[in-house]
C-alpha positions, 0 to 999 in steps of 0.5 A: 908267729905264735912262738914270738907272741908267747916269748914276748909275753914271757919277757914282758912278765919278767920285765914287770916283775923285775921292776918291783925292787921288793917283789910283788906290789904290797897291798895298801894298808886298810884304813880303819873305817874303810868298810863304813858307808855314810848315808844321809840318815838323820839321827836326832839327838834326844837329851834327858836331863835327870838325876838320881836324886830326882823323885819324878825322873823314873818317868824320864827313864821310862820314856828313854826305854820306850824310845830305845825300844821303838827307835833304837840307834836311829836316835842318839840317846843321852842322859845328862845327870845333874847334881849326882855322882855322874856329874862330878868332874864331868866337863861334858855334862857341865857344857851340855847343861849350859847348852841345853838349859832346863827349868826342871827335871826330868826334861828333854830336848830333841835336837835343839828344841826343848820339848819338856817331857814329851819327846817321842813324837818329835824324835820320830818326826826328826828322823825324816829331816834333811841334815847337813852331814851324814856320819858313821863311826868305827870304835877300836878297843885297845884295852886302855882306851877307845879309839874312834874313827869317824867318817863324815860326808857333807850332804850339802854345800856350806860356806863359813859355818863352823862345824865341830866333831866330838865323841862321848863315852856313855855308860849303860846298865849301871845298877841303881844302888849305894856303892859306898864311899859316897857313890849312892846311885839309888834312884829316889822316887815318889812314884808307885812304879819304882821302889827306891833301894836302900844301901846295897839293896838296889832300886827296882821297878815295882810295876810293869813299865814302858808299854809298847803296843800293850807289851811292857819293855820293863817288867815288875821286879826288874832292877832299875839301871842308869843308861845312856849316861854321859860320862866323859868326852874324848880328850885327845885327837890325832889328825893323821894315820901312821900307815899313810905314805903321804907326809901331809897325813902321816903326822900322828902327834896328839892334839887336845880336845875340849867338850865340843871337840875338833873343828871339822874345817881343820881336815878340809883344804878349804877350811870351813867351806864344805862342798856336797859330796866331800868325805872326811875321815878317810886315809886322805883326811884321817882323824881319830879320837881317844877316850880313856877307858875308866879303870876305877868305876865302883860299878859294872857298866856297858859302854857305847860311844856317841859321835856328834857333829855340832854347828857353832851358833852364829849369834855370838853366844858360843853355844852349839846346835846339834847337826847329826850323830851316831851311837857305836856299841863297844865291848 
């Protein structure tokens, strides 16, 4: 009897193997971002409207440094420059300026509220808020472009609201000096804490600044840098995945994107009706955003990518409210 059982097991194993025309089953390809786990964390948006020409804007830079030092990537920090080189031919910057109007600079918004020059308490409180969508993002550097793979989870049921998703390239660590050819990024200042540079001699911090519990995050003599600078948005998206074995999701043709991005409902079989628990940006609902890596910058910079979910306001204005976002640092 034992011999019959053993013989049957061998025959069964041979049969199962012979049913696979090309040998053992091939493991399915790993979808980019499969390792991401989307939580219900709220990451508030903090927008600073600023400019290299603004004599009081070092105050804003100091506040941004404190927020970054205390809250880190639990907030989405964006510096939207107006009236200087960073804003030139910058469609995202122009849209942000219209969507988050200010009467002067520096000025801050936390999420969708104008908080003047006092964003710190509001930003900290907003990290405890409930949000409609959770969000994470994986970014791949191909050498010529950043490919962003967002993953979005509906945390509540929403019917008929329009939600957009977009990724934005941020510049960090840009030294404030004159790079020639009309690119003067020296920071103007009438504040004693900052000494404005001249020509290729950069602007510097003349005093310790950004104190947290008595410890300065910026030391006197440090070169002034422009950080979290909104520089450009993803201009193309692919709603598909080349490795997919499903014809419905294997189309990798490009679609153009504006500054507010793509309608999240385009990934949803139910359109703009979202059920709590649904996840988008998987192998079954793939999406990727493409951002060209700048090749002609006159300065060195580090990069990060802010990926944001927006909600179209229902007042007919065409403006958008911030929902949630995430910052991904890339090499």
